C-alpha positions in Angstrom: 111.5 78.0 72.5 111.2 80.9 74.9 108.7 82.7 72.7 106.4 79.7 72.5 106.5 79.5 76.3 105.2 83.1 76.6 102.6 82.6 73.9 101.3 79.4 75.5 101.1 81.1 78.8 100.1 84.6 77.7 97.0 84.8 79.9 99.0 83.9 83.0 101.8 86.3 82.2 99.2 89.1 81.6 97.5 88.5 84.9 100.7 88.4 86.9 102.1 91.5 85.2 98.9 93.5 85.7 98.8 92.4 89.4 102.4 93.5 89.9 101.8 96.9 88.1 98.7 97.7 90.0 100.3 96.7 93.3 103.3 98.9 92.5 101.0 101.9 91.8 99.5 101.6 95.3 103.0 101.0 96.8 104.4 104.1 95.0 101.9 106.3 96.9 102.8 104.6 100.2 106.5 105.2 99.4 105.8 108.9 98.6 104.4 109.4 102.1 107.4 107.6 103.6 105.7 104.3 104.7 107.6 101.1 105.2 105.4 98.9 103.0 106.1 100.4 99.6 106.2 99.3 96.0 107.9 96.0 96.5 105.6 94.9 99.3 102.4 95.9 97.5 103.5 94.4 94.2 104.4 91.1 96.0 101.1 91.0 97.8 99.1 91.7 94.6 101.1 89.1 92.6 101.0 86.5 95.4 97.2 86.8 95.6 97.0 86.4 91.8 99.3 83.4 91.9 97.1 81.7 94.6 94.0 82.4 92.6 95.6 80.9 89.5 96.6 77.9 91.5 93.0 77.6 92.7 91.8 77.8 89.1 94.3 75.1 88.0 93.3 72.8 90.8 89.6 73.2 89.8 90.5 72.3 86.2 92.5 69.3 87.1 90.3 67.9 89.8 86.9 69.0 88.5 85.2 65.7 89.2 86.6 65.2 92.7 83.8 65.1 95.3 83.9 67.7 98.0 86.2 70.1 96.0 85.7 73.6 97.1 87.5 76.1 94.8 86.9 79.0 97.2 89.2 77.5 99.9 92.5 78.9 98.5 91.2 82.5 97.9 89.6 82.5 101.3 92.9 81.7 102.9 94.6 84.6 101.1 92.4 86.9 103.2 93.5 85.1 106.4 97.2 85.3 105.4 97.0 89.0 104.6 95.3 89.6 107.9 98.5 88.3 109.6 100.7 90.4 107.4 98.5 93.5 108.1 98.5 92.9 111.8 102.3 92.8 111.8 102.4 96.3 110.2 100.3 97.8 113.0 102.3 99.4 115.8 101.2 100.9 119.1 103.7 103.6 120.2 102.5 105.0 123.5 98.9 106.1 122.9 99.5 106.5 119.1 98.5 103.7 116.8 100.2 103.6 113.4 100.2 101.3 110.4 96.5 100.9 110.0 96.4 102.5 106.6 99.3 100.3 105.5 97.4 97.2 106.8 94.3 98.3 105.0 96.3 99.0 101.8 97.9 95.6 101.9 94.4 94.0 102.4 92.8 95.8 99.5 95.9 95.1 97.4 95.4 91.4 98.0 91.9 91.8 96.9 93.0 93.5 93.7 95.5 90.8 93.1 92.8 88.2 93.5 90.6 90.1 91.0 93.4 90.1 88.5 94.1 86.4 89.2 90.5 85.7 88.2 90.9 87.8 85.1 88.6 90.6 86.4 90.7 93.4 84.9 88.1 96.1 85.0 87.3 95.5 88.6 91.0 95.5 89.5 91.8 98.7 87.6 88.8 100.5 89.0 89.7 99.3 92.5 93.3 100.5 92.1 92.1 104.0 90.9 89.8 104.2 93.9 92.5 103.1 96.4 94.8 105.8 95.0 92.1 108.4 95.2 91.4 107.4 98.8 95.1 107.4 99.7 96.0 110.7 97.9 92.8 112.8 98.1 91.8 111.9 101.6 95.4 112.6 102.8 95.1 116.1 101.3 91.7 116.6 102.9 92.9 115.3 106.3 95.8 117.8 106.6 93.7 120.8 107.6 91.6 118.7 109.9 94.7 117.4 111.7 96.1 120.9 112.0 92.9 122.1 113.6 92.8 119.0 115.9 96.5 119.5 117.0 95.9 123.2 117.7 92.9 122.3 119.9 94.9 119.7 121.8 97.8 122.2 122.5 95.4 124.9 123.8 94.1 122.8 126.6 95.8 122.9 130.0 97.5 119.6 131.0 96.0 118.1 134.2 
């Protein structure tokens, strides 16, 4: 009985598992750089986005002839919801703003989850690779720039 459930729902299972795995990859990088939103958060954001897209597709299939049906309404609201989640991760400490990369990461992870939910596997995998390249490679490139910047700020006399 359980096997038939998975074979009947193999496309749904595949989409959700891929969303979770891609979200976890992005979250693993965030965890490695000691950020609060790590693997679980990113996996849940990607999977949640995929779930809402799957719900949207199911609603369209069930109510295809309903006048005024707009299948883009649910995916559009994912973006709004993630905006609130991202805003909550941004913190102002004195004159230092932190959490912007985490918020951006959550936002793009939601987009990746939406792509997986629609079955756009190539788009979601390419996007995940590019997100990881940005998070890892740009972090490496930023280190010497930050060092130069912090050296320039400490050399100036305080007014």
